[in-house]
Biopython code that builds the backbone (N, CA, C, O; Angstrom):
import numpy as np
from Bio.PDB.StructureBuilder import StructureBuilder

atoms = [
    (1, "UNK", "N", (7.902, -20.594, -116.925)),
    (1, "UNK", "CA", (7.133, -19.726, -116.515)),
    (1, "UNK", "C", (7.999, -18.455, -116.841)),
    (1, "UNK", "O", (8.937, -18.177, -116.093)),
    (2, "UNK", "N", (7.737, -17.745, -117.840)),
    (2, "UNK", "CA", (8.393, -16.321, -117.936)),
    (2, "UNK", "C", (8.448, -15.238, -117.382)),
    (2, "UNK", "O", (7.383, -14.686, -117.660)),
    (3, "UNK", "N", (9.282, -14.321, -116.509)),
    (3, "UNK", "CA", (8.839, -13.247, -115.941)),
    (3, "UNK", "C", (7.917, -12.577, -115.927)),
    (3, "UNK", "O", (7.384, -12.168, -114.896)),
    (4, "UNK", "N", (7.369, -12.215, -117.631)),
    (4, "UNK", "CA", (6.592, -11.155, -117.541)),
    (4, "UNK", "C", (5.223, -11.703, -117.394)),
    (4, "UNK", "O", (4.291, -10.919, -117.574)),
    (5, "UNK", "N", (4.939, -13.080, -117.057)),
    (5, "UNK", "CA", (4.028, -14.185, -117.093)),
    (5, "UNK", "C", (3.886, -14.124, -115.563)),
    (5, "UNK", "O", (2.881, -13.780, -114.941)),
    (6, "UNK", "N", (4.788, -14.424, -115.185)),
    (6, "UNK", "CA", (4.535, -14.341, -113.864)),
    (6, "UNK", "C", (4.326, -13.206, -112.864)),
    (6, "UNK", "O", (3.928, -13.392, -111.714)),
    (7, "UNK", "N", (4.652, -11.909, -113.435)),
    (7, "UNK", "CA", (4.543, -10.654, -113.115)),
    (7, "UNK", "C", (3.069, -10.313, -113.130)),
    (7, "UNK", "O", (2.497, -9.623, -112.286)),
    (8, "UNK", "N", (2.491, -10.914, -114.257)),
    (8, "UNK", "CA", (0.993, -10.570, -114.738)),
    (8, "UNK", "C", (0.070, -11.129, -113.939)),
    (8, "UNK", "O", (-0.931, -10.532, -113.544)),
    (9, "UNK", "N", (0.446, -12.644, -113.580)),
    (9, "UNK", "CA", (-0.161, -13.181, -112.692)),
    (9, "UNK", "C", (-0.046, -13.059, -111.089)),
    (9, "UNK", "O", (-0.808, -13.758, -110.421)),
    (10, "UNK", "N", (0.630, -12.427, -110.606)),
    (10, "UNK", "CA", (1.072, -11.529, -109.040)),
    (10, "UNK", "C", (0.364, -10.535, -109.656)),
    (10, "UNK", "O", (-0.744, -10.776, -109.177)),
    (11, "UNK", "N", (0.186, -9.501, -110.439)),
    (11, "UNK", "CA", (-0.515, -8.500, -109.981)),
    (11, "UNK", "C", (-1.975, -9.024, -110.280)),
    (11, "UNK", "O", (-2.887, -8.712, -109.513)),
    (12, "UNK", "N", (-2.146, -9.609, -111.095)),
    (12, "UNK", "CA", (-4.047, -10.468, -110.653)),
    (12, "UNK", "C", (-4.545, -10.857, -109.736)),
    (12, "UNK", "O", (-5.597, -10.340, -109.360)),
    (13, "UNK", "N", (-3.857, -12.114, -108.912)),
    (13, "UNK", "CA", (-4.102, -12.773, -108.035)),
    (13, "UNK", "C", (-3.536, -11.933, -106.588)),
    (13, "UNK", "O", (-3.627, -12.388, -105.448)),
    (14, "UNK", "N", (-3.006, -10.750, -106.926)),
    (14, "UNK", "CA", (-2.342, -9.967, -105.323)),
    (14, "UNK", "C", (-3.688, -9.511, -104.774)),
    (14, "UNK", "O", (-3.517, -9.756, -103.580)),
    (15, "UNK", "N", (-4.877, -9.023, -104.869)),
    (15, "UNK", "CA", (-6.013, -8.410, -104.374)),
    (15, "UNK", "C", (-6.629, -10.026, -103.733)),
    (15, "UNK", "O", (-7.052, -10.172, -102.586)),
    (16, "UNK", "N", (-6.553, -11.040, -104.697)),
    (16, "UNK", "CA", (-7.158, -12.047, -104.133)),
    (16, "UNK", "C", (-6.479, -12.795, -102.673)),
    (16, "UNK", "O", (-7.110, -13.693, -102.115)),
    (17, "UNK", "N", (-5.209, -12.343, -102.166)),
    (17, "UNK", "CA", (-4.551, -12.697, -101.427)),
    (17, "UNK", "C", (-5.089, -12.880, -100.117)),
    (17, "UNK", "O", (-5.408, -11.830, -99.560)),
    (18, "UNK", "N", (-5.299, -14.069, -99.398)),
    (18, "UNK", "CA", (-5.911, -14.258, -98.077)),
    (18, "UNK", "C", (-5.202, -12.943, -96.885)),
    (18, "UNK", "O", (-4.050, -12.862, -96.457)),
    (19, "UNK", "N", (-5.884, -12.431, -96.728)),
    (19, "UNK", "CA", (-5.417, -11.500, -95.555)),
    (19, "UNK", "C", (-5.928, -12.226, -94.175)),
    (19, "UNK", "O", (-6.598, -11.438, -93.507)),
    (20, "UNK", "N", (-5.825, -13.196, -93.722)),
    (20, "UNK", "CA", (-6.395, -13.836, -92.528)),
    (20, "UNK", "C", (-5.740, -13.282, -91.328)),
    (20, "UNK", "O", (-4.523, -13.100, -91.367)),
    (21, "UNK", "N", (-6.486, -12.962, -90.149)),
    (21, "UNK", "CA", (-5.581, -12.061, -89.360)),
    (21, "UNK", "C", (-4.573, -13.251, -88.580)),
    (21, "UNK", "O", (-3.858, -12.771, -87.700)),
    (22, "UNK", "N", (-4.455, -14.576, -88.782)),
    (22, "UNK", "CA", (-3.609, -15.209, -88.306)),
    (22, "UNK", "C", (-2.678, -15.644, -89.530)),
    (22, "UNK", "O", (-3.047, -15.457, -90.690)),
    (23, "UNK", "N", (-1.511, -16.207, -89.230)),
    (23, "UNK", "CA", (-0.582, -16.370, -90.179)),
    (23, "UNK", "C", (-0.496, -18.277, -90.894)),
    (23, "UNK", "O", (-0.749, -19.355, -90.357)),
    (24, "UNK", "N", (-0.089, -17.959, -92.093)),
    (24, "UNK", "CA", (-0.426, -19.396, -92.593)),
    (24, "UNK", "C", (1.113, -20.263, -92.219)),
    (24, "UNK", "O", (2.131, -19.762, -91.743)),
    (25, "UNK", "N", (0.954, -21.238, -92.484)),
    (25, "UNK", "CA", (2.200, -22.556, -92.242)),
    (25, "UNK", "C", (3.613, -21.813, -92.784)),
    (25, "UNK", "O", (4.689, -21.801, -92.187)),
    (26, "UNK", "N", (3.363, -21.318, -93.826)),
    (26, "UNK", "CA", (4.947, -20.799, -94.489)),
    (26, "UNK", "C", (5.195, -19.994, -93.627)),
    (26, "UNK", "O", (6.218, -20.168, -92.965)),
    (27, "UNK", "N", (4.269, -18.761, -93.337)),
    (27, "UNK", "CA", (4.852, -17.523, -92.685)),
    (27, "UNK", "C", (5.062, -17.608, -91.632)),
    (27, "UNK", "O", (5.627, -16.678, -91.055)),
    (28, "UNK", "N", (4.576, -19.109, -90.761)),
    (28, "UNK", "CA", (5.094, -19.164, -89.422)),
    (28, "UNK", "C", (6.104, -19.650, -89.484)),
    (28, "UNK", "O", (6.894, -18.985, -88.815)),
    (29, "UNK", "N", (6.638, -20.614, -90.003)),
    (29, "UNK", "CA", (7.860, -21.262, -90.272)),
    (29, "UNK", "C", (8.795, -20.352, -91.122)),
    (29, "UNK", "O", (9.934, -20.543, -90.696)),
    (30, "UNK", "N", (8.813, -19.474, -92.108)),
    (30, "UNK", "CA", (9.648, -18.238, -92.164)),
    (30, "UNK", "C", (9.641, -17.286, -90.686)),
    (30, "UNK", "O", (10.760, -16.784, -90.585)),
    (31, "UNK", "N", (9.046, -17.011, -89.900)),
    (31, "UNK", "CA", (9.337, -16.404, -88.780)),
    (31, "UNK", "C", (10.326, -16.990, -88.071)),
    (31, "UNK", "O", (11.325, -16.356, -87.732)),
    (32, "UNK", "N", (10.109, -18.493, -87.726)),
    (32, "UNK", "CA", (10.828, -19.391, -87.134)),
    (32, "UNK", "C", (11.811, -19.247, -87.403)),
    (32, "UNK", "O", (12.627, -18.805, -86.594)),
    (33, "UNK", "N", (12.125, -19.563, -88.650)),
    (33, "UNK", "CA", (13.386, -19.871, -89.077)),
    (33, "UNK", "C", (14.281, -19.261, -88.891)),
    (33, "UNK", "O", (15.205, -19.617, -89.622)),
    (34, "UNK", "N", (14.504, -18.528, -88.301)),
    (34, "UNK", "CA", (15.849, -17.680, -87.420)),
    (34, "UNK", "C", (16.613, -16.879, -88.707)),
    (34, "UNK", "O", (17.474, -16.030, -88.478)),
    (35, "UNK", "N", (16.274, -17.179, -89.850)),
    (35, "UNK", "CA", (17.142, -16.462, -91.151)),
    (35, "UNK", "C", (17.114, -14.566, -90.768)),
    (35, "UNK", "O", (16.270, -13.788, -90.322)),
    (36, "UNK", "N", (18.355, -14.475, -91.179)),
    (36, "UNK", "CA", (18.454, -12.930, -91.204)),
    (36, "UNK", "C", (17.567, -12.140, -91.725)),
    (36, "UNK", "O", (17.326, -11.082, -91.142)),
    (37, "UNK", "N", (16.932, -12.448, -92.846)),
    (37, "UNK", "CA", (15.895, -11.872, -93.903)),
    (37, "UNK", "C", (14.621, -11.675, -93.518)),
    (37, "UNK", "O", (13.913, -10.748, -93.910)),
    (38, "UNK", "N", (14.066, -13.179, -92.174)),
    (38, "UNK", "CA", (13.109, -13.370, -92.304)),
    (38, "UNK", "C", (12.431, -12.127, -91.147)),
    (38, "UNK", "O", (12.406, -12.130, -89.916)),
    (39, "UNK", "N", (12.023, -11.318, -91.956)),
    (39, "UNK", "CA", (11.201, -9.968, -91.193)),
    (39, "UNK", "C", (9.739, -10.232, -91.363)),
    (39, "UNK", "O", (9.539, -10.954, -92.340)),
    (40, "UNK", "N", (8.642, -9.876, -90.721)),
    (40, "UNK", "CA", (6.989, -9.876, -91.213)),
    (40, "UNK", "C", (6.890, -9.293, -92.276)),
    (40, "UNK", "O", (5.732, -9.354, -92.691)),
    (41, "UNK", "N", (7.575, -8.737, -92.941)),
    (41, "UNK", "CA", (6.691, -7.888, -94.406)),
    (41, "UNK", "C", (7.346, -8.981, -95.495)),
    (41, "UNK", "O", (6.715, -9.137, -96.540)),
    (42, "UNK", "N", (8.590, -9.751, -95.299)),
    (42, "UNK", "CA", (8.992, -10.695, -95.879)),
    (42, "UNK", "C", (8.386, -11.751, -95.844)),
    (42, "UNK", "O", (7.833, -12.110, -96.883)),
    (43, "UNK", "N", (8.321, -12.324, -95.028)),
    (43, "UNK", "CA", (7.594, -13.520, -94.281)),
    (43, "UNK", "C", (6.521, -13.682, -94.966)),
    (43, "UNK", "O", (6.280, -14.575, -95.778)),
    (44, "UNK", "N", (5.573, -12.422, -94.493)),
    (44, "UNK", "CA", (3.947, -12.211, -95.101)),
    (44, "UNK", "C", (3.963, -12.421, -96.308)),
    (44, "UNK", "O", (3.010, -13.090, -96.710)),
    (45, "UNK", "N", (4.570, -12.154, -96.930)),
    (45, "UNK", "CA", (5.210, -11.806, -98.850)),
    (45, "UNK", "C", (5.206, -13.116, -99.323)),
    (45, "UNK", "O", (4.606, -13.422, -100.353)),
    (46, "UNK", "N", (5.890, -13.985, -98.584)),
    (46, "UNK", "CA", (6.057, -15.122, -98.782)),
    (46, "UNK", "C", (5.106, -16.049, -98.784)),
    (46, "UNK", "O", (4.941, -16.818, -99.731)),
    (47, "UNK", "N", (4.237, -16.054, -97.477)),
    (47, "UNK", "CA", (3.389, -16.610, -97.477)),
    (47, "UNK", "C", (1.853, -16.431, -98.522)),
    (47, "UNK", "O", (0.950, -17.248, -98.696)),
    (48, "UNK", "N", (1.997, -15.257, -98.994)),
    (48, "UNK", "CA", (1.099, -14.678, -100.391)),
    (48, "UNK", "C", (0.939, -15.542, -101.952)),
    (48, "UNK", "O", (0.028, -16.041, -102.613)),
    (49, "UNK", "N", (2.924, -15.301, -102.088)),
    (49, "UNK", "CA", (3.143, -16.538, -103.022)),
    (49, "UNK", "C", (3.077, -18.028, -102.522)),
    (49, "UNK", "O", (3.526, -18.930, -103.229)),
    (50, "UNK", "N", (2.638, -18.217, -101.569)),
    (50, "UNK", "CA", (2.635, -19.735, -100.989)),
    (50, "UNK", "C", (0.927, -20.028, -101.482)),
    (50, "UNK", "O", (0.487, -20.891, -102.242)),
    (51, "UNK", "N", (0.424, -19.271, -100.948)),
    (51, "UNK", "CA", (-1.048, -18.855, -100.890)),
    (51, "UNK", "C", (-1.197, -19.372, -102.647)),
    (51, "UNK", "O", (-1.622, -20.495, -102.918)),
    (52, "UNK", "N", (-0.860, -18.563, -103.528)),
    (52, "UNK", "CA", (-1.111, -18.755, -105.238)),
    (52, "UNK", "C", (-0.036, -19.425, -105.727)),
    (52, "UNK", "O", (0.568, -18.686, -106.505)),
    (53, "UNK", "N", (0.505, -20.556, -105.618)),
    (53, "UNK", "CA", (1.116, -21.063, -106.109)),
    (53, "UNK", "C", (1.007, -22.919, -105.232)),
    (53, "UNK", "O", (0.923, -23.920, -105.944)),
    (54, "UNK", "N", (1.024, -22.978, -104.303)),
    (54, "UNK", "CA", (1.011, -24.229, -103.158)),
    (54, "UNK", "C", (-0.312, -24.521, -102.992)),
    (54, "UNK", "O", (-0.886, -23.458, -102.760)),
    (55, "UNK", "N", (-1.022, -25.363, -102.994)),
    (55, "UNK", "CA", (-1.834, -26.094, -102.313)),
    (55, "UNK", "C", (-1.356, -26.437, -100.528)),
    (55, "UNK", "O", (-0.271, -26.729, -100.023)),
    (56, "UNK", "N", (-2.737, -26.234, -99.944)),
    (56, "UNK", "CA", (-2.490, -25.909, -98.372)),
    (56, "UNK", "C", (-1.460, -27.563, -98.007)),
    (56, "UNK", "O", (-0.519, -27.403, -97.230)),
    (57, "UNK", "N", (-1.650, -28.810, -98.488)),
    (57, "UNK", "CA", (-0.945, -29.930, -98.231)),
    (57, "UNK", "C", (0.079, -29.499, -98.565)),
    (57, "UNK", "O", (0.781, -29.837, -97.613)),
    (58, "UNK", "N", (0.963, -28.781, -99.497)),
    (58, "UNK", "CA", (1.967, -28.224, -99.801)),
    (58, "UNK", "C", (2.742, -27.569, -98.968)),
    (58, "UNK", "O", (3.902, -27.717, -98.584)),
    (59, "UNK", "N", (1.552, -26.510, -98.669)),
    (59, "UNK", "CA", (2.351, -25.210, -97.967)),
    (59, "UNK", "C", (2.647, -26.221, -96.142)),
    (59, "UNK", "O", (3.482, -25.922, -95.288)),
    (60, "UNK", "N", (1.919, -27.053, -96.108)),
    (60, "UNK", "CA", (2.118, -28.047, -94.697)),
    (60, "UNK", "C", (3.912, -28.550, -94.855)),
    (60, "UNK", "O", (4.990, -28.472, -94.265)),
    (61, "UNK", "N", (3.327, -29.044, -95.994)),
    (61, "UNK", "CA", (4.896, -29.637, -96.142)),
    (61, "UNK", "C", (5.982, -29.243, -96.632)),
    (61, "UNK", "O", (6.967, -29.981, -96.626)),
    (62, "UNK", "N", (6.015, -27.750, -97.255)),
    (62, "UNK", "CA", (7.055, -26.952, -97.220)),
    (62, "UNK", "C", (7.570, -26.005, -96.318)),
    (62, "UNK", "O", (8.696, -25.528, -96.460)),
    (63, "UNK", "N", (6.680, -25.652, -95.238)),
    (63, "UNK", "CA", (6.911, -25.272, -93.952)),
    (63, "UNK", "C", (8.071, -26.201, -93.154)),
    (63, "UNK", "O", (9.114, -25.762, -92.670)),
    (64, "UNK", "N", (7.638, -27.520, -93.144)),
    (64, "UNK", "CA", (8.400, -28.245, -92.921)),
    (64, "UNK", "C", (9.957, -28.308, -93.047)),
    (64, "UNK", "O", (10.809, -28.418, -92.166)),
    (65, "UNK", "N", (10.082, -28.197, -94.496)),
    (65, "UNK", "CA", (11.588, -27.980, -95.212)),
    (65, "UNK", "C", (12.024, -26.945, -94.433)),
    (65, "UNK", "O", (13.137, -27.144, -93.946)),
    (66, "UNK", "N", (11.359, -25.611, -94.081)),
    (66, "UNK", "CA", (12.177, -24.472, -94.053)),
    (66, "UNK", "C", (13.022, -24.759, -92.274)),
    (66, "UNK", "O", (14.016, -24.150, -91.878)),
    (67, "UNK", "N", (12.213, -25.890, -91.458)),
    (67, "UNK", "CA", (13.078, -25.814, -90.153)),
    (67, "UNK", "C", (13.953, -27.322, -90.089)),
    (67, "UNK", "O", (14.482, -27.763, -89.069)),
    (68, "UNK", "N", (13.959, -28.045, -91.566)),
    (68, "UNK", "CA", (14.610, -29.211, -91.711)),
    (68, "UNK", "C", (14.999, -29.425, -92.905)),
    (68, "UNK", "O", (14.427, -30.271, -93.591)),
    (69, "UNK", "N", (16.242, -28.563, -93.465)),
    (69, "UNK", "CA", (16.604, -28.758, -94.419)),
    (69, "UNK", "C", (17.203, -29.674, -95.130)),
    (69, "UNK", "O", (17.359, -29.627, -96.350)),
    (70, "UNK", "N", (17.732, -30.952, -94.052)),
    (70, "UNK", "CA", (17.899, -32.052, -94.485)),
    (70, "UNK", "C", (16.841, -32.787, -95.108)),
    (70, "UNK", "O", (17.236, -33.515, -96.019)),
    (71, "UNK", "N", (15.129, -32.815, -94.794)),
    (71, "UNK", "CA", (14.658, -32.980, -95.345)),
    (71, "UNK", "C", (14.422, -32.655, -96.915)),
    (71, "UNK", "O", (14.064, -33.406, -97.822)),
    (72, "UNK", "N", (14.685, -31.544, -96.920)),
    (72, "UNK", "CA", (14.573, -30.717, -98.335)),
    (72, "UNK", "C", (15.476, -31.472, -99.486)),
    (72, "UNK", "O", (15.105, -31.946, -100.559)),
    (73, "UNK", "N", (16.902, -31.419, -98.846)),
    (73, "UNK", "CA", (17.673, -32.302, -99.768)),
    (73, "UNK", "C", (17.250, -34.151, -99.741)),
    (73, "UNK", "O", (18.018, -34.812, -100.440)),
    (74, "UNK", "N", (16.433, -34.749, -99.209)),
    (74, "UNK", "CA", (15.962, -35.708, -99.159)),
    (74, "UNK", "C", (15.003, -35.563, -100.107)),
    (74, "UNK", "O", (15.196, -36.146, -101.174)),
    (75, "UNK", "N", (14.042, -34.939, -99.973)),
    (75, "UNK", "CA", (12.821, -34.653, -100.952)),
    (75, "UNK", "C", (13.499, -34.401, -102.668)),
    (75, "UNK", "O", (13.192, -34.954, -103.724)),
    (76, "UNK", "N", (14.254, -33.608, -102.441)),
    (76, "UNK", "CA", (14.952, -32.920, -103.926)),
    (76, "UNK", "C", (15.887, -34.223, -104.445)),
    (76, "UNK", "O", (16.141, -34.182, -105.649)),
    (77, "UNK", "N", (16.366, -35.228, -103.798)),
    (77, "UNK", "CA", (17.085, -36.113, -104.129)),
    (77, "UNK", "C", (16.237, -37.447, -104.515)),
    (77, "UNK", "O", (16.700, -38.280, -105.294)),
    (78, "UNK", "N", (14.781, -37.601, -103.823)),
    (78, "UNK", "CA", (13.894, -38.201, -104.274)),
    (78, "UNK", "C", (13.510, -38.914, -105.659)),
    (78, "UNK", "O", (13.227, -38.126, -106.562)),
    (79, "UNK", "N", (13.452, -40.381, -105.994)),
    (79, "UNK", "CA", (13.035, -40.738, -106.853)),
    (79, "UNK", "C", (11.502, -41.427, -106.914)),
    (79, "UNK", "O", (11.115, -42.272, -107.721)),
    (80, "UNK", "N", (10.787, -40.841, -105.875)),
    (80, "UNK", "CA", (9.254, -40.736, -105.803)),
    (80, "UNK", "C", (8.634, -40.150, -107.076)),
    (80, "UNK", "O", (9.149, -39.129, -107.531)),
    (81, "UNK", "N", (7.738, -40.614, -107.603)),
    (81, "UNK", "CA", (6.992, -39.603, -108.585)),
    (81, "UNK", "C", (6.247, -38.624, -107.718)),
    (81, "UNK", "O", (6.378, -37.484, -108.162)),
    (82, "UNK", "N", (5.734, -38.665, -106.963)),
    (82, "UNK", "CA", (5.140, -37.509, -106.165)),
    (82, "UNK", "C", (6.172, -36.427, -105.090)),
    (82, "UNK", "O", (5.788, -35.307, -104.753)),
    (83, "UNK", "N", (7.386, -36.969, -104.704)),
    (83, "UNK", "CA", (8.249, -36.518, -104.567)),
    (83, "UNK", "C", (8.461, -34.939, -105.328)),
    (83, "UNK", "O", (8.307, -33.769, -104.977)),
    (84, "UNK", "N", (8.965, -35.756, -106.735)),
    (84, "UNK", "CA", (9.372, -35.159, -107.589)),
    (84, "UNK", "C", (8.476, -33.991, -108.208)),
    (84, "UNK", "O", (8.819, -32.914, -108.697)),
    (85, "UNK", "N", (7.161, -34.586, -108.019)),
    (85, "UNK", "CA", (6.076, -33.315, -108.814)),
    (85, "UNK", "C", (5.718, -32.409, -107.645)),
    (85, "UNK", "O", (4.957, -31.502, -107.981)),
    (86, "UNK", "N", (6.137, -32.416, -106.097)),
    (86, "UNK", "CA", (6.181, -31.530, -105.042)),
    (86, "UNK", "C", (7.379, -30.557, -105.416)),
    (86, "UNK", "O", (7.514, -29.333, -105.410)),
    (87, "UNK", "N", (8.261, -31.729, -105.771)),
    (87, "UNK", "CA", (9.482, -30.341, -105.810)),
    (87, "UNK", "C", (9.540, -29.521, -106.349)),
    (87, "UNK", "O", (10.106, -28.473, -106.035)),
    (88, "UNK", "N", (8.770, -29.850, -107.654)),
    (88, "UNK", "CA", (8.822, -29.080, -109.317)),
    (88, "UNK", "C", (7.533, -27.947, -108.707)),
    (88, "UNK", "O", (7.258, -27.131, -109.586)),
    (89, "UNK", "N", (7.132, -27.847, -108.073)),
    (89, "UNK", "CA", (5.772, -26.811, -107.154)),
    (89, "UNK", "C", (6.630, -25.933, -106.267)),
    (89, "UNK", "O", (6.628, -24.702, -106.293)),
    (90, "UNK", "N", (7.517, -26.866, -105.312)),
    (90, "UNK", "CA", (8.346, -26.153, -104.812)),
    (90, "UNK", "C", (9.061, -25.079, -104.917)),
    (90, "UNK", "O", (9.099, -23.998, -104.330)),
    (91, "UNK", "N", (9.853, -25.772, -106.120)),
    (91, "UNK", "CA", (11.007, -24.902, -106.735)),
    (91, "UNK", "C", (10.090, -23.766, -107.360)),
    (91, "UNK", "O", (10.651, -22.671, -107.394)),
    (92, "UNK", "N", (8.763, -23.796, -107.875)),
    (92, "UNK", "CA", (8.451, -23.099, -108.348)),
    (92, "UNK", "C", (8.299, -21.636, -107.689)),
    (92, "UNK", "O", (8.432, -20.490, -108.118)),
    (93, "UNK", "N", (7.959, -22.206, -106.449)),
    (93, "UNK", "CA", (7.405, -21.249, -105.527)),
    (93, "UNK", "C", (8.207, -20.414, -104.785)),
    (93, "UNK", "O", (7.940, -19.369, -104.192)),
    (94, "UNK", "N", (9.400, -21.135, -104.928)),
    (94, "UNK", "CA", (10.966, -20.568, -104.021)),
    (94, "UNK", "C", (10.996, -19.355, -105.278)),
    (94, "UNK", "O", (10.712, -18.183, -105.032)),
    (95, "UNK", "N", (11.391, -19.846, -106.669)),
    (95, "UNK", "CA", (11.852, -18.843, -107.708)),
    (95, "UNK", "C", (10.741, -17.776, -107.785)),
    (95, "UNK", "O", (11.220, -16.657, -107.972)),
    (96, "UNK", "N", (9.612, -17.793, -107.710)),
    (96, "UNK", "CA", (8.704, -16.566, -107.630)),
    (96, "UNK", "C", (8.748, -15.797, -106.172)),
    (96, "UNK", "O", (8.859, -14.586, -105.987)),
    (97, "UNK", "N", (8.639, -16.763, -105.267)),
    (97, "UNK", "CA", (9.010, -15.344, -103.978)),
    (97, "UNK", "C", (10.104, -15.004, -104.108)),
    (97, "UNK", "O", (10.210, -13.848, -103.697)),
    (98, "UNK", "N", (11.076, -15.415, -104.493)),
    (98, "UNK", "CA", (12.477, -14.885, -104.525)),
    (98, "UNK", "C", (12.130, -13.392, -105.524)),
    (98, "UNK", "O", (12.390, -12.251, -105.141)),
    (99, "UNK", "N", (11.643, -13.662, -106.541)),
    (99, "UNK", "CA", (11.172, -12.787, -107.174)),
    (99, "UNK", "C", (10.368, -11.456, -106.928)),
    (99, "UNK", "O", (10.606, -10.306, -107.298)),
    (100, "UNK", "N", (9.322, -11.991, -106.172)),
    (100, "UNK", "CA", (8.934, -10.487, -105.288)),
    (100, "UNK", "C", (9.070, -10.250, -104.090)),
    (100, "UNK", "O", (8.506, -9.255, -103.637)),
    (101, "UNK", "N", (9.865, -11.101, -103.221)),
    (101, "UNK", "CA", (9.701, -10.702, -102.205)),
    (101, "UNK", "C", (11.034, -10.259, -101.770)),
    (101, "UNK", "O", (10.995, -9.359, -100.931)),
    (102, "UNK", "N", (12.515, -10.763, -102.216)),
    (102, "UNK", "CA", (13.381, -9.920, -102.327)),
    (102, "UNK", "C", (13.690, -8.530, -101.990)),
    (102, "UNK", "O", (13.726, -7.707, -102.904)),
    (103, "UNK", "N", (13.938, -8.139, -100.663)),
    (103, "UNK", "CA", (14.176, -6.935, -100.654)),
    (103, "UNK", "C", (15.132, -6.148, -101.230)),
    (103, "UNK", "O", (15.126, -4.932, -101.042)),
]
sb = StructureBuilder()
sb.init_structure("model")
sb.init_model(0)
sb.init_chain("A")
sb.init_seg("    ")
for serial, (resi, resn, name, xyz) in enumerate(atoms, 1):
    if name == "N":
        sb.init_residue(resn, " ", resi, " ")
    sb.init_atom(name, np.array(xyz, "f"), 0.0, 1.0, " ", f" {name:<3s}", serial, name[0])
structure = sb.get_structure()
């Protein structure tokens, strides 16, 4: 997906992003990750991208990867078709979040 297409999609879907009072699975995992860049604003942005690019099940699975990097490596190296499909979606999510949420 080209950057201009991602920008257009982001701009279109941003107003529809969930604004629930409780944080999503990705946002909670981001805040618990202990990463230096894990601020409420950045984690909220990452959650918004997750809401646009991942299903609820994918979000729960991805949240586990935030706290268990070894599992991320296992999924990335897996020969399973379902793991490979998830990894492609997760990679797209990560690339998109990096573009829009990096400070």
